[in-house]
C-alpha positions in Angstrom: -3.5 -15.9 20.0 -4.0 -15.9 16.2 -1.9 -18.4 14.5 -0.4 -15.6 12.0 -0.1 -12.6 14.2 3.6 -12.6 14.6 3.8 -13.5 10.4 1.6 -10.0 9.7 3.0 -8.2 12.2 6.9 -8.7 10.4 4.4 -8.3 7.1 3.5 -4.5 9.2 6.9 -4.0 9.2 8.2 -5.1 5.2 5.4 -2.7 4.7 6.7 0.4 6.5 10.3 -0.4 5.3 8.6 0.0 1.7 6.5 2.9 1.8 10.1 4.5 3.9 11.8 3.6 1.0 9.5 5.1 -1.4 8.3 8.4 0.3 9.8 10.9 3.4 8.9 11.0 6.5 5.3 12.8 6.7 5.6 16.4 7.1 3.0 16.7 9.8 0.5 15.6 11.8 -2.0 16.3 9.5 -0.8 14.0 6.4 0.0 11.5 8.5 -3.6 11.5 9.5 -4.5 12.0 5.9 -2.6 9.4 5.1 -4.1 6.9 7.2 -7.4 8.2 6.2 -7.1 7.0 2.8 -5.9 3.7 3.9 -8.5 2.9 5.7 -11.3 4.0 3.5 -9.7 1.4 0.9 -9.9 -0.9 3.8 -13.5 -0.3 4.9 -14.5 -0.3 0.7 -12.7 -4.0 0.8 -14.2 -5.1 3.9 -17.4 -4.1 2.4 -16.9 -5.9 -1.2 -16.4 -9.4 1.6 -19.8 -8.3 3.3 -22.1 -8.0 0.3 -20.6 -11.1 -1.2 -21.8 -12.6 2.0 -25.4 -11.7 1.1 -25.0 -13.6 -2.0 -23.1 -16.4 -0.7 -26.0 -17.2 1.5 -28.5 -17.1 -1.2 -26.4 -19.7 -3.4 -26.2 -21.6 -0.4 -29.9 -21.3 1.0 -31.2 -22.4 -2.6 -28.2 -24.8 -3.9 -26.4 -22.9 -5.9 -22.6 -23.2 -7.0 -20.8 -21.5 -4.6 -17.6 -21.3 -6.0 -16.3 -18.9 -8.3 -18.7 -16.4 -5.2 -16.2 -18.4 -2.7 -13.2 -17.3 -4.9 -14.1 -13.5 -4.9 -14.5 -13.3 -1.6 -11.2 -14.5 -0.5 -9.5 -12.4 -2.8 -11.7 -9.8 -1.2 -10.4 -11.0 2.0 -6.7 -10.7 1.2 -7.6 -8.0 -0.3 -8.9 -6.2 3.1 -6.2 -8.0 5.0 -3.4 -5.6 2.7 -5.3 -2.7 3.0 -5.3 -3.3 7.3 -1.1 -4.0 6.9 -1.3 -1.2 4.9 -3.1 1.2 7.9 -1.1 -0.3 10.6 2.3 0.6 9.0 1.2 4.1 8.5 0.4 4.4 12.0 3.7 2.8 12.5 5.0 5.8 10.0 3.0 8.7 12.3 4.3 7.2 15.5 8.0 7.0 13.7 7.4 10.8 13.0 6.3 12.1 16.2 9.3 10.7 18.1 11.5 12.5 15.3 9.6 15.2 16.6 10.8 14.9 20.5 
């Protein structure tokens, strides 16, 4: 088990609580899907940045150039991707809550 998995689950709960304070429950499955898709798109963008910068990092490592600034950027991009992944999980839970209300 990942040592931060429980912490991530807590963060998903915090993100869900914040989203529920700001926005009403989804009005339909279509809306729930659209919100999750938007978050997935943002997660993909953040992940693509990490992947793209890894190509540049390899070039710096390979040719002996200083990777410090690039490593800082990759770290920030990875944190952003983690935040986006937490938002995806929170919106899935929000969707599940809507489904439970409809039963």
